[in-house]
N, C-alpha and C positions, 0 to 999 in steps of 0.2 A: 564468442565475445565480439559485441559491437561497441567501437567506442568512437567517438568523434573527436578526435583533437586536432588542434592547430600547431603550427610553428612556434608559437607563444607557448604553448603548455607544456612542451617537451624539454627537459633537462638540458641544459648546455654543459657536456661531457667535457670539453676542454678546460673548462674554470673549476669543476670540482675534483677533488680527490676520488680515485677510482673506489676505494672501498665506500664512501659515501652514496655515490649515484646509484651503487648496484643494488643496495637495500632499500633505495626510494623508488626505483624502476621494478622490482621484482614485487611480486605477491607474496605475502607471509608463508604461504603452501608451498612456494617455488624454492625457499631457502632451506637447505639439509642442516639439521642440528646435529647431525651425527658425526661430522669429521670425516678423516680418511678411513676407509675400511683397511682391515688387515687382512693381506694376501697370504695364500698358503705356500709352504715351501716349494711346491711344484711350478706354481706360477711365478714367484721369485726367480727361480733357476731359469724359467723361459724367457723372463724379461731380460735376465742378464746376458743371457745367450744370445737374445737378438741385438743387443746393446754391442755386444762383441763382434758380430757378425757386421751392423753397419758400420763401425769403425774400421773394420778390416776390408769392406769394400770400398770405402772411402778412399783408404790407402791404396788399394789396388788401381782404383780409377785415377787417381793422382799419378801414380807411378805410369800406368797406360799413357796418359797425357804428356807427362816428362818424356819416356821413350818415344811417342810420335814425335813430338816438337824437336828432339835432338838425334833423330835417325836420319835427318836431310843432309848427309856431310857430303 
C-alpha cells in the first residue's frame, strides 16, 4: 500500500479520545466485530496457572532481594 502522507494529514493522538482515533486510523477490514473469543477449559486453566506462577516468581525474587540486602550484618 503506497500512501504519501505528510505530518499535517496524520491525526493528533494527544487531543483525541482513544476510541475515536483508532476507528479513524484503521481500515474497516482491520476492525474485528466478533468481540472476545471464548477460551476452552484447558486454556483457562493454563492461563490461571501462568498467572499464579508469575505472582509466585515475583514474590520469590522480592524475597531474594530482601535477603540479599539484609544479609550483610
